[in-house]
MARKOL-79443 format. One record per residue: residue in one letter; x, y, z of N, C-alpha, C in turn. Coordinates in steps of 0.2 Angstrom, whole numbers, padded with zeros to 4 digits, always signed. Example, Ala and Ser with C-alpha at 12.3 -4.5 7.8 and 13.67 -1.06 7.14 Angstrom:
REM residues 2
A+0066-0028+0039+0062-0022+0039+0066-0016+0039S+0064-0011+0035+0068-0005+0036+0064+0000+0039
REM end
This chain:
REM residues 466
X+0607+0225+0349+0609+0232+0343+0609+0235+0348X+0605+0236+0353+0607+0241+0360+0614+0242+0363X+0616+0236+0364+0622+0232+0367+0627+0235+0363X+0628+0234+0356+0633+0236+0352+0632+0244+0352X+0628+0247+0352+0628+0254+0351+0630+0257+0358X+0628+0254+0363+0631+0256+0370+0639+0255+0371X+0640+0249+0369+0649+0247+0368+0652+0253+0363X+0649+0254+0358+0653+0260+0353+0653+0265+0358X+0647+0268+0359+0647+0274+0362+0653+0276+0368X+0653+0269+0373+0658+0272+0377+0665+0271+0375X+0667+0267+0369+0673+0265+0367+0674+0274+0364X+0669+0277+0360+0669+0284+0357+0672+0290+0363X+0669+0288+0367+0669+0292+0373+0677+0293+0377X+0677+0286+0376+0685+0286+0380+0691+0287+0375X+0688+0285+0369+0694+0288+0364+0695+0296+0363X+0689+0299+0364+0689+0306+0363+0693+0309+0369X+0691+0306+0376+0695+0307+0383+0703+0308+0381X+0705+0300+0377+0711+0300+0377+0713+0306+0373X+0711+0306+0367+0713+0312+0362+0713+0319+0365X+0709+0320+0370+0710+0327+0371+0716+0328+0378X+0716+0321+0382+0723+0322+0386+0728+0319+0383X+0730+0320+0377+0736+0318+0374+0743+0320+0375X+0748+0317+0379+0751+0319+0381+0758+0317+0375X+0763+0321+0373+0767+0318+0368+0775+0317+0374X+0777+0312+0371+0785+0311+0375+0791+0311+0369X+0788+0312+0363+0793+0314+0358+0794+0319+0355X+0800+0323+0355+0799+0329+0355+0799+0333+0346X+0801+0328+0345+0800+0329+0335+0795+0328+0335X+0790+0324+0337+0783+0325+0335+0778+0330+0339X+0780+0332+0345+0776+0336+0349+0777+0344+0344X+0784+0344+0341+0785+0353+0338+0783+0351+0333X+0781+0345+0329+0778+0346+0322+0772+0347+0321X+0769+0344+0328+0761+0345+0328+0760+0354+0329X+0763+0354+0333+0762+0362+0336+0763+0367+0330X+0768+0365+0325+0769+0369+0320+0764+0369+0314X+0761+0363+0313+0755+0361+0308+0749+0365+0312X+0748+0364+0318+0742+0368+0321+0743+0375+0323X+0750+0378+0323+0751+0384+0324+0749+0385+0333X+0752+0380+0336+0750+0380+0344+0758+0380+0347X+0755+0383+0353+0762+0382+0359+0762+0378+0361X+0769+0376+0364+0772+0369+0367+0770+0370+0375X+0767+0367+0377+0769+0366+0386+0774+0360+0388X+0779+0362+0389+0786+0357+0391+0785+0357+0399X+0784+0350+0400+0784+0349+0408+0790+0344+0410X+0794+0345+0413+0800+0341+0416+0796+0338+0422X+0796+0331+0423+0794+0326+0428+0797+0322+0429X+0797+0319+0437+0799+0314+0439+0792+0310+0442X+0789+0306+0437+0782+0303+0437+0782+0298+0442X+0786+0294+0446+0787+0289+0449+0790+0290+0456X+0792+0298+0457+0797+0299+0463+0795+0306+0466X+0792+0310+0462+0792+0318+0463+0784+0320+0466X+0783+0322+0472+0775+0322+0473+0774+0328+0470X+0776+0334+0469+0772+0339+0466+0772+0338+0459X+0776+0334+0455+0775+0330+0449+0769+0327+0447X+0768+0322+0452+0763+0319+0453+0756+0323+0453X+0755+0328+0458+0751+0332+0458+0749+0335+0453X+0754+0338+0450+0753+0343+0443+0748+0339+0439X+0751+0332+0437+0749+0329+0432+0742+0325+0435X+0740+0326+0441+0732+0323+0441+0729+0328+0442X+0731+0335+0444+0727+0342+0447+0726+0346+0440X+0731+0346+0435+0731+0350+0429+0730+0345+0423X+0736+0340+0421+0735+0337+0415+0730+0333+0414X+0727+0330+0420+0721+0325+0419+0714+0326+0419X+0715+0334+0421+0708+0337+0421+0705+0339+0415X+0698+0338+0415+0695+0338+0407+0694+0345+0406X+0694+0349+0409+0694+0356+0409+0699+0359+0404X+0704+0357+0408+0711+0358+0406+0713+0355+0398X+0710+0348+0399+0711+0344+0392+0708+0348+0386X+0701+0351+0386+0697+0355+0382+0700+0361+0380X+0702+0365+0384+0707+0370+0383+0713+0370+0379X+0717+0364+0381+0723+0362+0376+0723+0360+0371X+0716+0356+0368+0715+0353+0362+0717+0358+0357X+0715+0364+0357+0714+0369+0352+0720+0375+0352X+0725+0374+0358+0729+0380+0360+0736+0377+0363X+0736+0372+0363+0743+0368+0367+0744+0361+0364X+0751+0361+0363+0754+0353+0361+0758+0353+0369X+0756+0346+0371+0758+0345+0379+0765+0341+0376X+0771+0341+0379+0775+0337+0379+0779+0336+0386X+0779+0330+0388+0781+0328+0394+0791+0326+0394X+0794+0329+0397+0801+0325+0398+0801+0322+0405X+0799+0316+0405+0800+0312+0411+0806+0308+0412X+0808+0308+0421+0814+0307+0424+0813+0302+0428X+0810+0297+0428+0808+0291+0432+0813+0288+0436X+0811+0284+0443+0817+0282+0444+0816+0275+0443X+0811+0271+0444+0809+0265+0442+0806+0263+0435X+0803+0267+0433+0800+0265+0426+0805+0265+0421X+0805+0261+0417+0810+0260+0411+0807+0265+0404X+0813+0268+0401+0812+0272+0396+0816+0269+0390X+0812+0271+0384+0819+0268+0379+0823+0273+0378X+0831+0271+0376+0835+0274+0376+0835+0281+0371X+0831+0280+0365+0830+0287+0362+0827+0292+0366X+0822+0290+0371+0817+0295+0374+0822+0298+0380X+0826+0294+0382+0832+0295+0388+0836+0301+0384X+0838+0299+0379+0843+0304+0377+0840+0310+0375X+0835+0311+0372+0831+0315+0370+0829+0320+0375X+0826+0318+0383+0825+0321+0387+0831+0325+0391X+0836+0319+0390+0844+0323+0392+0845+0328+0389X+0845+0330+0382+0846+0336+0378+0840+0342+0379X+0834+0339+0379+0829+0345+0384+0832+0348+0389X+0834+0344+0394+0836+0345+0403+0841+0350+0400X+0847+0347+0396+0852+0354+0395+0849+0360+0391X+0844+0360+0388+0842+0365+0385+0838+0369+0390X+0834+0367+0392+0827+0371+0395+0827+0371+0403X+0832+0365+0407+0831+0364+0413+0839+0361+0416X+0844+0366+0414+0849+0363+0416+0851+0364+0425X+0848+0368+0429+0846+0366+0437+0844+0358+0438X+0840+0357+0434+0836+0350+0437+0831+0350+0442X+0826+0358+0439+0821+0357+0443+0815+0352+0442X+0811+0350+0448+0806+0346+0446+0798+0349+0451X+0794+0349+0449+0792+0350+0441+0794+0357+0438X+0796+0356+0432+0800+0362+0428+0794+0363+0422X+0791+0369+0422+0787+0369+0417+0787+0375+0414X+0788+0375+0407+0789+0381+0401+0784+0381+0396X+0782+0387+0394+0778+0387+0387+0783+0389+0382X+0783+0387+0377+0787+0386+0371+0783+0388+0364X+0786+0392+0361+0785+0393+0353+0786+0386+0349X+0783+0386+0343+0785+0379+0338+0791+0379+0337X+0793+0385+0337+0802+0384+0334+0805+0385+0342X+0803+0381+0345+0808+0379+0352+0810+0386+0355X+0807+0393+0354+0810+0396+0358+0804+0398+0365X+0807+0400+0371+0805+0400+0377+0800+0408+0378X+0794+0406+0377+0790+0412+0380+0789+0414+0387X+0787+0409+0392+0789+0409+0398+0789+0403+0402X+0792+0404+0409+0793+0398+0412+0787+0400+0418X+0784+0394+0419+0777+0395+0423+0779+0390+0430X+0775+0394+0434+0777+0391+0442+0769+0386+0444X+0771+0382+0447+0764+0378+0449+0765+0377+0458X+0761+0381+0460+0759+0381+0468+0752+0381+0470X+0750+0374+0467+0744+0370+0469+0738+0375+0466X+0739+0379+0460+0733+0382+0457+0728+0376+0455X+0721+0380+0455+0716+0376+0451+0718+0375+0444X+0714+0370+0441+0715+0371+0434+0713+0377+0430X+0707+0380+0432+0704+0387+0431+0711+0391+0431X+0714+0393+0435+0719+0398+0438+0724+0397+0434X+0727+0389+0432+0731+0389+0429+0730+0390+0420X+0723+0388+0419+0722+0390+0413+0721+0397+0411X+0719+0401+0417+0721+0409+0416+0728+0412+0414X+0732+0409+0418+0738+0409+0417+0741+0410+0410X+0740+0403+0408+0742+0401+0401+0738+0407+0396X+0731+0408+0396+0727+0412+0393+0731+0419+0390X+0734+0422+0397+0737+0428+0397+0744+0428+0395X+0748+0423+0394+0753+0422+0391+0753+0421+0384X+0747+0416+0382+0747+0417+0375+0745+0421+0370X+0740+0426+0374+0739+0432+0372+0743+0437+0370X+0750+0437+0375+0753+0440+0373+0761+0437+0368X+0760+0431+0366+0765+0428+0365+0766+0427+0357X+0770+0429+0354+0772+0430+0347+0770+0424+0343X+0767+0425+0338+0766+0417+0334+0772+0414+0332X+0773+0409+0332+0778+0404+0330+0781+0407+0322X+0787+0408+0321+0790+0412+0316+0793+0407+0311X+0796+0409+0306+0798+0402+0300+0802+0408+0294X+0807+0406+0293+0812+0409+0288+0809+0405+0281X+0808+0409+0278+0806+0409+0270+0812+0410+0264X+0814+0407+0261+0820+0409+0256+0816+0407+0249X+0823+0412+0245+0821+0411+0238+0826+0413+0234X+0829+0409+0231+0836+0409+0226+0836+0410+0220X+0839+0414+0215+0837+0414+0209+0844+0418+0206X+0846+0418+0200+0852+0422+0196+0849+0428+0194X+0852+0434+0197+0849+0441+0193+0856+0445+0194X+0856+0449+0190+0863+0456+0187+0868+0451+0187X+0867+0446+0184+0874+0440+0182+0876+0437+0189X+0873+0437+0194+0875+0434+0200+0869+0430+0204X+0873+0426+0209+0866+0423+0213+0864+0426+0219X+0857+0429+0217+0854+0431+0224+0848+0427+0229X+0850+0428+0234+0845+0425+0239+0841+0431+0244X+0835+0429+0244+0832+0432+0248+0828+0429+0253X+0828+0432+0258+0825+0429+0266+0820+0433+0269X+0813+0432+0272+0810+0434+0276+0808+0430+0282X+0807+0433+0288+0805+0429+0294+0796+0431+0294X+0794+0425+0294+0786+0428+0295+0783+0422+0299X+0776+0422+0301+0772+0418+0305+0773+0413+0301X+0774+0407+0305+0773+0399+0300+0766+0398+0296X+0760+0401+0297+0756+0400+0295+0754+0405+0289X+0759+0410+0287+0758+0415+0282+0763+0413+0276X+0764+0407+0274+0768+0404+0269+0768+0407+0261X+0761+0408+0261+0759+0412+0255+0759+0419+0255X+0759+0423+0259+0761+0428+0259+0768+0430+0259X+0772+0427+0263+0780+0428+0262+0783+0425+0256X+0778+0420+0252+0782+0417+0245+0779+0423+0241X+0775+0428+0243+0773+0434+0236+0778+0439+0239X+0778+0440+0246+0785+0446+0248+0792+0443+0243X+0793+0436+0244+0799+0435+0240+0801+0437+0232X+0795+0435+0230+0793+0436+0224+0795+0444+0221X+0792+0449+0227+0791+0456+0224+0798+0458+0226X+0803+0454+0230+0810+0457+0228+0814+0454+0223X+0812+0449+0222+0815+0448+0214+0813+0452+0209X+0806+0455+0210+0804+0459+0205+0807+0467+0206X+0808+0468+0211+0813+0475+0212+0819+0475+0209X+0824+0470+0210+0828+0469+0208+0829+0467+0201X+0824+0466+0197+0823+0466+0189+0821+0472+0186X+0817+0477+0191+0817+0484+0189+0823+0486+0189X+0828+0487+0194+0834+0491+0195+0837+0489+0189X+0840+0481+0189+0843+0480+0182+0841+0482+0176X+0835+0482+0174+0832+0486+0168+0835+0493+0167X+0836+0499+0173+0836+0504+0173+0845+0506+0173X+0849+0502+0178+0856+0503+0179+0860+0499+0173X+0858+0494+0172+0862+0488+0165+0865+0492+0163X+0871+0493+0160+0874+0495+0155+0873+0490+0148X+0872+0482+0148+0873+0479+0145+0865+0476+0141X+0859+0480+0144+0855+0479+0141+0853+0486+0138X+0853+0485+0129+0853+0492+0126+0847+0496+0128X+0841+0494+0130+0835+0498+0131+0835+0501+0138X+0842+0501+0141+0841+0503+0149+0844+0511+0148X+0840+0515+0153+0844+0522+0152+0852+0524+0153X+0853+0519+0158+0861+0519+0156+0865+0518+0151X+0863+0512+0146+0865+0511+0140+0864+0517+0135X+0858+0522+0137+0857+0526+0132+0863+0532+0133X+0863+0533+0140+0868+0538+0143+0875+0536+0139X+0878+0531+0138+0884+0528+0136+0883+0530+0127X+0877+0525+0124+0878+0527+0115+0877+0535+0116X+0877+0539+0120+0876+0545+0118+0882+0551+0120X+0887+0547+0122+0892+0551+0125+0896+0554+0120X+0898+0560+0120+0901+0564+0115+0896+0568+0111X+0891+0566+0112+0884+0567+0107+0879+0572+0109X+0877+0570+0115+0872+0575+0118+0871+0572+0125X+0866+0574+0129+0864+0574+0135+0856+0569+0136X+0858+0565+0140+0851+0560+0140+0847+0562+0147X+0840+0563+0146+0836+0564+0151+0834+0558+0154X+0836+0555+0161+0835+0552+0166+0829+0551+0171X+0828+0545+0173+0824+0546+0180+0827+0549+0187X+0824+0551+0190+0827+0554+0196+0832+0548+0201X+0828+0542+0201+0831+0537+0204+0839+0537+0202X+0840+0535+0194+0845+0536+0191+0850+0541+0193X+0848+0548+0191+0852+0554+0193+0855+0554+0200X+0852+0553+0204+0852+0551+0211+0858+0547+0212X+0858+0542+0208+0864+0536+0210+0870+0538+0207X+0870+0541+0201+0875+0544+0197+0879+0550+0203X+0874+0553+0204+0877+0559+0208+0879+0558+0216X+0879+0551+0219+0879+0548+0225+0887+0545+0223X+0887+0543+0216+0894+0537+0214+0899+0542+0214X+0898+0550+0212+0903+0554+0210+0905+0556+0217X+0902+0558+0221+0903+0559+0228+0907+0554+0231X+0905+0548+0229+0910+0542+0234+0917+0541+0230X+0917+0544+0223+0924+0545+0219+0926+0550+0223X+0923+0555+0223+0928+0560+0227+0932+0558+0234X+0927+0554+0237+0929+0553+0243+0936+0547+0244X+0936+0544+0239+0940+0539+0238+0946+0539+0234X+0946+0546+0232+0952+0549+0227+0952+0546+0222X+0947+0544+0220+0945+0541+0212+0947+0532+0213X+0948+0530+0217+0949+0522+0218+0942+0518+0217X+0936+0523+0217+0929+0519+0215+0927+0525+0209X+0926+0522+0205+0923+0528+0199+0920+0524+0194X+0913+0526+0192+0909+0522+0187+0910+0521+0181X+0915+0528+0179+0917+0527+0173+0922+0523+0169X+0923+0518+0175+0929+0513+0174+0926+0507+0168X+0920+0510+0166+0917+0505+0162+0920+0505+0153X+0924+0509+0154+0926+0511+0146+0931+0505+0146X+0934+0501+0151+0939+0496+0150+0936+0489+0150X+0928+0488+0151+0926+0483+0151+0928+0478+0144X+0928+0483+0137+0930+0478+0133+0937+0472+0133X+0941+0475+0137+0948+0473+0137+0949+0468+0142X+0945+0467+0146+0944+0463+0153+0940+0459+0154X+0940+0451+0153+0934+0446+0153+0938+0442+0160X+0933+0442+0164+0934+0437+0171+0929+0432+0173X+0928+0429+0166+0925+0422+0164+0928+0416+0164X+0935+0417+0165+0940+0410+0163+0942+0410+0155X+0940+0414+0153+0941+0415+0145+0948+0416+0143X+0950+0421+0148+0957+0426+0146+0962+0424+0151X+0967+0423+0147+0973+0420+0151+0981+0424+0150X+0978+0432+0148+0983+0435+0148+0980+0442+0149X+0985+0446+0151+0982+0456+0152+0981+0458+0147X+0977+0463+0147+0978+0467+0138+0984+0472+0138X+0986+0473+0134+0991+0476+0129+0991+0482+0134X+0997+0484+0136+0995+0491+0142+0996+0498+0136X+0998+0497+0130+0998+0502+0127+0989+0505+0126X+0985+0498+0124+0978+0499+0124+0975+0501+0129X+0977+0499+0135+0974+0502+0142+0977+0509+0142X+0982+0511+0141+0985+0517+0141+0981+0523+0136X+0977+0520+0133+0974+0525+0127+0969+0526+0129X+0966+0519+0135+0957+0522+0135+0958+0526+0143X+0963+0527+0145+0963+0530+0151+0959+0537+0151X+0960+0542+0147+0960+0547+0145+0951+0547+0146X+0947+0541+0145+0941+0541+0145+0938+0541+0152X+0942+0539+0156+0941+0536+0164+0941+0542+0167X+0937+0544+0172+0937+0551+0175+0931+0555+0178X+0927+0553+0185+0921+0554+0187+0920+0561+0186X+0924+0566+0186+0924+0572+0185+0922+0575+0179X+0923+0572+0174+0920+0573+0168+0913+0570+0166X+0910+0567+0171+0904+0567+0172+0899+0574+0172X+0895+0575+0168+0889+0583+0168+0885+0580+0170X+0881+0582+0177+0877+0582+0179+0871+0589+0180X+0867+0589+0176+0861+0596+0176+0857+0593+0179X+0855+0596+0183+0849+0595+0187+0843+0598+0183X+0835+0594+0184+0835+0589+0188+0836+0582+0184X+0838+0583+0178+0838+0574+0176+0842+0575+0169X+0848+0576+0168+0852+0577+0163+0859+0575+0164X+0860+0570+0161+0867+0567+0162+0870+0566+0155X+0877+0568+0155+0880+0569+0149+0888+0567+0149X+0891+0563+0144+0896+0560+0146+0900+0564+0140X+0904+0568+0141+0906+0573+0134+0912+0570+0129X+0914+0566+0132+0920+0562+0126+0917+0556+0122X+0916+0557+0118+0915+0549+0113+0919+0543+0115X+0915+0538+0117+0918+0532+0119+0918+0531+0126X+0917+0537+0130+0916+0537+0139+0909+0531+0140X+0911+0529+0147+0904+0523+0148+0905+0525+0156X+0899+0524+0159+0898+0521+0165+0895+0514+0166X+0896+0511+0171+0893+0504+0174+0894+0504+0182X+0889+0500+0184+0887+0502+0192+0891+0494+0194X+0894+0490+0190+0896+0483+0194+0899+0484+0199X+0901+0489+0203+0905+0491+0209+0900+0493+0215X+0894+0495+0213+0890+0497+0217+0882+0495+0216X+0881+0493+0210+0874+0491+0209+0871+0486+0212X+0873+0480+0213+0871+0476+0218+0869+0478+0226X+0875+0482+0228+0873+0484+0236+0868+0489+0236X+0867+0493+0229+0861+0497+0230+0853+0493+0228X+0856+0488+0225+0849+0483+0224+0847+0481+0230X+0852+0478+0234+0851+0476+0240+0847+0480+0246X+0849+0487+0247+0845+0492+0250+0839+0494+0248X+0839+0493+0241+0831+0495+0239+0827+0489+0240X+0829+0482+0240+0824+0477+0241+0822+0477+0250X+0827+0479+0254+0826+0481+0261+0821+0484+0261X+0821+0490+0259+0817+0495+0261+0810+0493+0257X+0809+0489+0252+0803+0488+0250+0799+0484+0255X+0803+0479+0257+0800+0473+0261+0799+0476+0268X+0803+0480+0270+0801+0483+0278+0795+0489+0277X+0793+0492+0270+0787+0495+0270+0781+0490+0269X+0783+0483+0268+0777+0479+0267+0777+0477+0276X+0781+0478+0279+0779+0476+0286+0784+0470+0289X+0788+0469+0284+0794+0463+0286+0799+0466+0291X+0799+0464+0297+0802+0466+0303+0809+0461+0302X+0810+0456+0300+0816+0453+0299+0819+0449+0292X+0823+0449+0290+0825+0446+0283+0832+0449+0282X+0833+0445+0274+0841+0446+0274+0839+0446+0266X+0847+0449+0263+0846+0450+0254+0853+0447+0253X+0854+0444+0250+0862+0441+0248+0861+0443+0241X+0865+0449+0239+0866+0451+0232+0871+0448+0229X+0873+0442+0228+0880+0440+0224+0885+0442+0231X+0885+0442+0237+0889+0443+0240+0889+0450+0244X+0884+0455+0242+0883+0461+0246+0876+0459+0251X+0878+0459+0255+0873+0456+0260+0869+0461+0264X+0863+0461+0266+0860+0465+0269+0855+0462+0275X+0854+0463+0281+0851+0460+0287+0849+0463+0291X+0842+0462+0293+0838+0467+0297+0836+0463+0304X+0834+0467+0308+0829+0460+0313+0833+0454+0317X+0829+0448+0316+0834+0443+0318+0830+0436+0316X+0834+0431+0316+0831+0425+0312+0825+0422+0317X+0823+0419+0314+0815+0415+0317+0816+0411+0324X+0822+0409+0325+0824+0407+0332+0826+0413+0338X+0827+0418+0334+0828+0424+0338+0835+0425+0340X+0839+0422+0337+0847+0423+0337+0848+0427+0329X+0854+0430+0331+0856+0435+0327+0859+0433+0320X+0857+0435+0313+0858+0432+0306+0868+0431+0308X+0870+0426+0305+0877+0425+0306+0879+0424+0299X+0886+0428+0297+0887+0428+0291+0895+0424+0291X+0896+0420+0287+0903+0418+0286+0907+0422+0279X+0914+0423+0281+0918+0427+0276+0922+0422+0274X+0923+0420+0268+0926+0415+0264+0934+0417+0266X+0937+0410+0267+0944+0412+0265+0947+0412+0259X+0950+0418+0257+0951+0419+0250+0957+0415+0247X+0961+0411+0252+0965+0406+0249+0962+0400+0248X+0955+0398+0251+0954+0390+0250+0945+0393+0252X+0942+0396+0247+0935+0399+0246+0929+0394+0249X+0931+0386+0250+0926+0381+0253+0926+0383+0261X+0932+0386+0263+0933+0387+0271+0932+0394+0273X+0927+0393+0279+0925+0400+0281+0932+0403+0285X+0933+0409+0283+0939+0412+0287+0936+0413+0295X+0931+0417+0294+0929+0421+0302+0922+0421+0301X+0918+0422+0306+0910+0422+0306+0909+0430+0308X+0903+0432+0306+0902+0439+0309+0894+0439+0311X+0892+0441+0316+0886+0441+0319+0881+0448+0316X+0877+0448+0312+0874+0454+0309+0867+0456+0311X+0864+0463+0312+0858+0464+0314+0858+0472+0311X+0854+0473+0307+0853+0479+0305+0859+0482+0301X+0864+0478+0298+0869+0482+0295+0869+0477+0287X+0875+0481+0284+0875+0478+0278+0882+0474+0277X+0885+0469+0275+0891+0466+0274+0894+0464+0268X+0898+0467+0265+0901+0466+0257+0908+0465+0257X+0908+0460+0255+0914+0457+0254+0917+0457+0246X+0923+0459+0244+0925+0458+0238+0932+0454+0239X+0932+0449+0235+0939+0445+0234+0940+0444+0227X+0947+0441+0228+0949+0440+0222+0948+0431+0219X+0944+0428+0222+0943+0421+0223+0938+0418+0219X+0932+0424+0217+0928+0423+0212+0928+0423+0205X+0931+0430+0203+0931+0431+0197+0939+0435+0197X+0943+0431+0192+0949+0434+0191+0953+0430+0184X+0959+0435+0181+0960+0431+0177+0969+0428+0181X+0969+0421+0178+0974+0416+0177+0980+0417+0175X+0986+0421+0175+0992+0422+0170+0997+0418+0174X+0999+0412+0172+1004+0408+0174+1002+0406+0183X+1006+0408+0188+1006+0407+0193+1004+0413+0196X+1000+0418+0193+0998+0425+0196+0992+0425+0194X+0987+0428+0200+0980+0429+0199+0980+0436+0199X+0975+0438+0196+0972+0446+0194+0965+0446+0195X+0964+0451+0201+0956+0452+0204+0953+0456+0198X+0947+0455+0198+0941+0457+0194+0940+0466+0196X+0944+0467+0202+0943+0474+0203+0950+0477+0200X+0948+0481+0195+0951+0487+0193+0954+0494+0197X+0960+0495+0196+0961+0503+0197+0958+0507+0193X+0955+0512+0194+0952+0516+0186+0957+0521+0186X+0962+0522+0190+0966+0526+0189+0973+0525+0184X+0975+0517+0184+0980+0515+0182+0978+0509+0175X+0970+0509+0176+0968+0503+0171+0971+0495+0173X+0974+0495+0176+0976+0489+0180+0973+0485+0185X+0973+0479+0186+0970+0474+0191+0975+0476+0199X+0970+0478+0204+0972+0480+0210+0976+0475+0211X+0982+0475+0216+0987+0470+0218+0987+0472+0226X+0989+0466+0228+0992+0467+0237+0988+0465+0241X+0981+0465+0238+0974+0463+0243+0971+0458+0240X+0968+0452+0244+0965+0446+0242+0958+0446+0242X+0958+0451+0249+0949+0451+0252+0948+0456+0256X+0944+0460+0255+0941+0466+0259+0934+0464+0260X+0933+0466+0267+0924+0466+0270+0924+0473+0272X+0919+0475+0271+0916+0482+0274+0909+0480+0277X+0908+0481+0283+0904+0483+0287+0901+0490+0288X+0893+0491+0285+0891+0498+0286+0884+0497+0285X+0880+0502+0287+0873+0503+0287+0869+0502+0279X+0874+0505+0276+0871+0504+0268+0875+0499+0263X+0872+0496+0261+0875+0490+0256+0877+0493+0250X+0875+0498+0249+0877+0502+0242+0884+0506+0245X+0885+0509+0249+0891+0512+0251+0895+0508+0254X+0895+0502+0257+0899+0496+0259+0900+0493+0251X+0897+0493+0247+0899+0489+0240+0904+0494+0237X+0904+0501+0236+0907+0505+0234+0914+0506+0238X+0913+0505+0245+0920+0505+0249+0925+0499+0247X+0920+0493+0248+0926+0488+0247+0930+0488+0241X+0927+0489+0236+0932+0491+0229+0936+0494+0230X+0935+0501+0232+0940+0506+0234+0945+0505+0237X+0943+0500+0243+0949+0499+0248+0954+0493+0243X+0949+0489+0240+0955+0482+0238+0960+0488+0233X+0957+0495+0230+0962+0498+0225+0966+0502+0229X+0964+0504+0235+0970+0508+0239+0976+0505+0242X+0972+0497+0246+0979+0494+0247+0977+0495+0256X+0981+0491+0259+0981+0491+0266+0981+0498+0269X+0986+0501+0270+0989+0506+0274+0984+0512+0271X+0981+0514+0266+0976+0519+0263+0972+0518+0265X+0969+0510+0263+0963+0509+0263+0959+0511+0271X+0963+0506+0275+0961+0507+0281+0961+0514+0284X+0966+0519+0282+0966+0527+0285+0960+0529+0281X+0957+0527+0277+0951+0529+0273+0944+0528+0277X+0944+0519+0279+0937+0519+0283+0939+0520+0289X+0945+0522+0295+0945+0523+0301+0941+0531+0301X+0942+0535+0297+0939+0543+0296+0932+0542+0295X+0927+0537+0292+0922+0536+0292+0918+0533+0299X+0913+0536+0300+0908+0536+0305+0904+0529+0303X+0903+0525+0309+0899+0518+0308+0901+0514+0303X+0907+0512+0301+0910+0511+0295+0917+0505+0298X+0916+0499+0297+0922+0495+0299+0923+0490+0294X+0930+0488+0294+0933+0484+0288+0939+0479+0290X+0939+0475+0288+0942+0467+0288+0946+0467+0282X+0952+0467+0282+0957+0466+0275+0961+0460+0276X+0961+0454+0270+0966+0450+0270+0970+0452+0263X+0977+0452+0266+0982+0454+0260+0986+0448+0258X+0991+0448+0252+0992+0442+0248+0996+0439+0252X+0998+0441+0258+1004+0437+0262+0999+0433+0267X+0992+0434+0268+0987+0430+0272+0987+0434+0279X+0990+0441+0279+0989+0445+0286+0982+0445+0286X+0980+0446+0293+0972+0451+0292+0973+0457+0294X+0971+0462+0292+0970+0469+0295+0963+0470+0297X+0963+0476+0303+0957+0477+0306+0957+0485+0305X+0950+0487+0304+0951+0495+0305+0950+0496+0313X+0951+0503+0315+0954+0505+0321+0947+0504+0325X+0941+0505+0323+0935+0506+0328+0930+0499+0328X+0934+0495+0324+0928+0486+0323+0928+0485+0330X+0922+0482+0330+0919+0480+0338+0920+0472+0337X+0924+0471+0332+0925+0462+0335+0933+0460+0335X+0936+0455+0337+0940+0452+0337+0940+0445+0335X+0946+0442+0333+0946+0436+0330+0948+0431+0335X+0943+0425+0336+0944+0420+0343+0943+0413+0338X+0947+0410+0336+0946+0403+0333+0941+0403+0328X+0943+0408+0323+0939+0407+0316+0933+0410+0317X+0931+0413+0324+0924+0418+0325+0926+0423+0326X+0922+0430+0325+0924+0437+0327+0919+0438+0334X+0922+0440+0338+0917+0440+0345+0919+0447+0346X+0913+0450+0350+0913+0457+0353+0920+0458+0356X+0925+0465+0356+0928+0466+0360+0928+0469+0366X+0931+0468+0371+0930+0470+0379+0934+0478+0379
REM end
């Protein structure tokens, strides 16, 4: 009996030592464990049967009992070995070559790096015959400063009649908190929709429309200020953007059910109801549409406004990096989990399945208005859902407008306005605005750029201009 216990105890000690000294040779397995245990990865490039410093590091550090105890709770160790005599599987050889291409292109041996579980580099370490204690202290100092591994959490849903996507970057062990933040973003859009939707009879916007020509309506300051800013943008764009275009809503249906344009006589009869100058704003909270049948609608600014509000809400909750895609009205801040910029594709308006160009975005909004999502097809002619408020007719000559601006609300309104104004006048407007950029694709497939845009197109990607 004593012999069996002694044998079992010896086996347990050896097994524990093996576990403590575990070194991974599979990168996928190592990074998976690091993510699950919220550990950093110690990546060691070694020549195990020919490189004397590599062999010394292995014996002095990796096989040291104190280091093994330290690493058990703090590190996942991954060795990329390049032996001269020992045989490795084809998969491991190919994997090690890929690791070397990314992290050790100079071919140094030994080469030691500390990585986050998302494969970003924290620090390159040196081994100059340190003692195990000195090497551990070096790691402890780095781990104390190292950011926690981060992950992108996403949530998609339908809101405001469009597809919404929310993304936040958070530590990989904060999944529950991240999901709660995403739900808060959704709740904020629903709150805004209940306030500004002209299709919901119980909204304040619907109340304004119902009372047109009858009386002023008291509204929340949030809605009052949005209407005030909308009127200011209308003035800036010479009426190419105008929230009173909503009087035309009954005559246009961009859901595939309409195959002819409305009767011009009906449109002309409705035009007197359109005009932002007619909106009467009486501070602090009174809105009045003086003519019966007047309406306001936020279809050309509402999603951008919602994206800005969600961004502000999440930032106030401590989210340093995130992205809101409000049906093509996109705002992004910070960087992705791997430290790279957010990259946004602009669809080819002549084939929406293809990407015309890519934009890298940081702390900016990008809004694209195009004729490829909502339109009326009359024979061979396609009419975009963007209506010129001044004529009551669908805008022609432009098929896609992308505006880059700090504010998604302003970018949303400007994209619609430039679509209406056309290439020449639209670019002239954008060129006069600070920190605003624009890309226009016309009906002849020509691409036009605003004067101060910081990008140039190269093989389908927009790169920094020199």
